[in-house]
Residue, then its C-alpha position, 0 to 999 in steps of 0.5 A: m499499499t502506498k502512503i500519500l504525503k499531504t503537503k500543506q498548500y498555502d493560500l496566500e490570502d490566509r498567509t498574509l493574514e497569519f502574518a499580520k496576526k502573528v505581528r500583532i501578538f509579537i508587538k503585544n509582548l514587546q517592552r513598552n518604550i517609546g521606540n517600540i510604541e512608535d515602531g509598533k504602530q508602523l509595523v502594524r500598518a505595514s503588516g496589515s497592508v500586506g494582506a490588504n493589498y493582496i486582496e486588492a490585487n485579486e480584485a484588479l481590473s486590469k494586469k497593470d493594476f494587478i502588477h501595481r498592487i503586488k508591487i505594494c505587497r512586496k513593499e509593505s512586506k520589505e517595510s515590515r521587515f525593516w520595523l521588525k529589525l528595530c523592535d527592541i526585544d531587551d535580550n528576551k530570547d523567546l521574543g528574539r526567536k519570534q522576531k527572527d521568524l517574523i523577519r524570515e516570513s516577511t522576507e519570504l513574502m517579499n520573494i514570493f511577490g517578487s516572483i509574482i511580479r516577474k511572471s506577470k510581466 
């Protein structure tokens, strides 16, 4: 009997939503200081914008509009990575691990959107 291995197929809409949710959980656990408060605000906006613009891209009226929205997704993923790197984790190893995971996810999202842009031209 052959064993069938199931691989998880990612729905990009779900993946961007999960990214934004995980960012919000991460921010709630940060030390409250002026830098983290201000950087956290920017991070919330950028991380949420990734998914919102992906939804907009899927409803695009033209190929040009689609590519434009996907470029915004890539830009917001890159911006999220920037704000994540600025967050002060105060030597908290658990937060440091979560920060690295989120930075890795934002980088992967950037690469996915970059690939979509290249294939759409």
